[in-house]
N, C-alpha and C positions, 0 to 999 in steps of 0.2 A: 418294479424294482430293477429288473434286468435292463430295461430301457434307460432308467435314470443312471445306472452305473456306466452304461455305454456312452451316454452324453457327457458325463463327467470325464470319462477317459479320453474322449475326442477333444474336449476342451483343454485338458492337460497337454495332449500331444500338440494341439495347435499352438498353445502358449509356448511350449518348449521349442517348436520349430519356427516361431516368429523371428523377424529380423532382430538380431541380438545387439541392437544399438546401445541399450542400457547396460548389457552385460559387458560389452567392450569398454564402456566407461567405468566399469567397476561396480555398478549398482546391483544389489541383489534382486531387485524387482524387474522382471522381464515381462513386457506387455505384448499382447497379440497385435496391437497397433499403437503407434505413437502419434497418429494424426487422424483427425476426423474432418472430412470435407462435406459440409452440409449441401454443397452445390448452390444452385440458384434458388433463393427463397424470397418470399414477400415479407416485408416488415410487418404488415398488418396481421400476419398469421401468428405472431407472438413467439413465445419462448420455444427454443429447440433443445432437444435432449439427446445425450449419447452416453453409453457406458463403456469404459475401457476395462478390459479384463487382464489380470496379471497373475504371475506365479512368483513366489519367493524361490529363486533358483539356488539359493545358498543353503548351507546346512545349519544355519543359525537363525534365530528369530530376528525379524526386522520390524521396526515401528516407525510410522510416519510422524514426524515432528510437527510439520505444518505444511499447508499448501497455499501458494500465492498465485493468484490470477492477475494477469496484466490489465484487467479492466473490471470495474464493479459490475459490469453487465454479465459477468460469468460467476456462477455459484457452483460449489463443489461439495459432494458428499463422499466421505472416505472412511475406512476402518479406523476406529479409535484405539483398538487393542493391538498388542504385538501380533505379527503374522508369523506363525511357525515356519521353519524351513521346509520347502516342498509344498506348502499350502497355496491355494489360489485365493484370489480376492477381486474386488472390482472398485472402480472409482467412477462415480456418476457426475456428469457435468450438465449444467443448464446454461444456455446462452440466450440472452434477451437482445434481439436485433434493433430495439427501439432507438431512434435517432442515429442510425447508421445507414450508410449507402455505399454501393459499389463493393469492391473486393475488401473483405474484412479478415484480419489475422489477429488471433488472440492466443496467448501462451498461458499454460498452467504448469507452474514449477512445483515439484514435489521434493520436500526436504525430509531426510531421515534422521533418526536419533543416532547418537554416538558418532557423529561425523561421517557416517557412511554416505557414499555418493548417491545423489538423488537422480530424478528423471524429469525431463521436460516433455509435456504433451502439447499438441498444436490443434487449434480449431480454425477452420476456414469456412467462409461463406461468401457468396455474391448476393448482396441484399438489394432488392428493388424497393426503394423508399416509397412511403405513402405520401399523399398530398395533405398539406396542413394549411389551416387558416393562419393569417399573420399573427393573431393573438396566441396561437399555439407555439409559435417559434419565439417571438419577442414577448415573453410572459410578464415582464415588469413594466408597469405604466408609470411614467413621470409626468409632471406638469408640461403643458405646451405641446402635447402630442408626441413626446419622445418615449420610445419603448426600448427596453434592454432585454437581452436573453437571460441575464442572471445578475444577482447582486452579491455573488460570492464566487471565489475561485481558490480552490485548494490545489497547490502545486504538488503536494506529496513530497517524495524524496528529491532533494537537489544536492548534488555533490559539491563539496568545498572546492573553490577554484574554478567553478563553472557558471554558466548563465542559462536561465530558463525563461521561456516566454509562454504566456497564455493570452487568450483574447476573449473579450465580451463584445458581442455584436450589438449595434444600436441602429435604430431607424427613426426617421422623422415622418410621422403620419399626418402632420398638420399642413396647412396651406401656406405657411410662412417659413422662411429660413430661420434656423436656430443654431447658435454657437454652443457646442458641448465641450466642456473641459473636465478632466479628471486630475485631481491633485492629491497625491499621497500625504497623509499626515506625517509629521516628524517622528521618526522612530530610529532604527539603526541606520537608516539612509541607504538600505540595500534595494529598495523597491522604487522603480520609476514607472510612469504611465504616459503613454503617447495617446493623445485624444484625436478624434476625427475633426474636431473644431467645427468648421462651417458645414452644416447639412441643409441642403435645399429641400423643398417639399417632396416627399416620397423618396428621398435619398437615404442610403444606408452606409454605414461605416463600422469601424471597430475601435475599441479601446484596447490598446496593447499594453499588457502588464508584464514587466520584466524584472526578475530578480538576478542580481549579480553578487555571487557569494564568494567572499575572500577566503583564503586558507588561514583562517584565524579561529581560535577556540570559541570566541563569543558568537560566531555565526552558526555554530553547530546547535542541534536541537530544534525544538518547535518555536516558531516565531509568528506572531499575528500582526497584520497591518490593516489600516483603514484608509480608504480612498474617498475623498469628498468629491461630490459632483456639483458642477456649476452650469446653469443654463442661461445663456446671454449674460454671463457675469454674475448671476445671482445664485447663491447656494440653495440647494433643495434639501428637504428633510429626509434624504435617503443616502446611504453610504454603501460602498462596495467593501466587503470583508475578504481579505486575502491572507493566506498562510502558506508556510513551507516547513519542511523538516530537513534541517541541514545535517548531512552525513559526511563522513570522511571518504575521500576518493581512494578506494582499495585497489584500483586497477583490475586486471584480470586475475582472479583467484584460481590457482591450480594446485593440485596436490593436497597435503594436510591442511586442515582449516580448523579454527577455533569454533566453539559452540557455547553461546551465552545462555546459562540456565539460572533462573531466579527462584529461590525458595524462601518462604511460601510465595505462591503466585500473587496473593493479595496480603501484604504485610499488615499486621494488626497494630494500630496505634492506641496506646493506653494513656489514661490521664496521669500526668506527672504527680508525684507524691506531694509536691509543694502547691499543687492546685493551679499551676500556670502552664498551659499548653499540654502537648501530648508527646510521647516518645515511643519508639518501636525499633525493631531490627529486621533485617532481611539478609540472606546469604547469596552471594554471587558464586557460581561454580562454572568452571571451564570443562564442559563435557566433550570437547573436541580433541584434536591431535596436534594442535599448534598453539603457540602463545596467544592468550586473549588480552587485548589492550582495551581498557576503558578510557576513551578519550575525554568524555565529559559526563557528569551526572546532571541532567537537565531538570533543575528544581524550580518550583514556583516560588513566588515571594513569600517570606515568612517560614521557609523550611531550610534547615541546616543539616549537614551530614559530615561524618568523619572520613568519607571516601575521598581520596586524593585523585586529581585528574591524572591521566596517563598511567593509571594503575595497570600492572601487568601480572596476569595469572598464568602459570604454567599448566599444561594439560593435566586434568584430574585434580587440580588444587582449587581451594575455595577461600572466600573472605567474608567475614561477618561485618555488616555495615550498620551503624547506629544513625538514626534520623530523629530530629526533633522538629515540631511544627506547632503553629498556633491553632490548627484545627485537625480533626481526626481524619477526615476523608479528603483525599486530593490525588491528583495524577502527577507522575513525573516520569522521566525517561532516562535511559542509558544509551549513549552513543559509543559504539565499539567497532572492532574490526571483524565481527561475526558476519560473514558474507550472506548468510541466510536471513539475519535480522540485524542490520546495521543500526537500527533504532528500536529499542525494546521499551514499550510503554508499560508502566506499572500503576495499579490502582490500589491505594490503601483502604483499609476498613477500620471501623471502630470496635 
């Protein structure tokens, strides 16, 4: 027991004497370290783990709202309950170096409830890649010996007024030259595709997918596109699925910020009394310290709402929203100026 108390005391002293980067930024959470450098590692060794220790240096409870990692290769475990003032805690991270090489940098952003300033943690590693067979890299086989690295590309967040590019690599494993073309289907017209076109035997190239997002409300929210593939001018029965989430360009957010809260988290849709469709409600609340602007309610087809675009909620205020739909279960989203969650996805239930 004495040894346990000694270790706990040493931990608290170390935490309090750690570089006060977060404290200077106003965050109540003070960490013993804000960076983990795994050093030189082998990709084949698999997932790497690290635990960041912290103390709530304020006199009030602090609760983690959400944690956002800059890559799906990073998973995080953190306290779900409020952290009393003066109490210690830990955040565990796991980094999977698969399909990475060289110097790797990953960020873990921590957002707190009630608009309190959060913290950013950094993961570093120098990854020595494993050797792969051609089929392990170009996993999608098409007719004529053409192989692709993927048939889907999710861009994630793309700011209005900006452009974003992603690529899908392609290789010709046949003994003859092949012409490869990628043609987006007609949609909003925001997606273009540049093709490698002529590929000789053994030659590799890339399909460059580019979204150009205008500063218009229709471009905000989730949008899906389909890209058709043609080999030597003939369509193949495979398509590339592409998507992005359009958000407003909020610039650099400093000082007071809004916080979008939705209650209940999963709105219940009930059968209408007339027997046609479903109806339900949910409440938007601004839990932050600046005005909350709802730029767009991103609704699927067959769903209507009484929420107006560019709705503004003052700090601490709320608004009840009515929705009607043809079916009970669906997803929709809210595009706002909440810097922590510029796009909030909501799933309804029956």
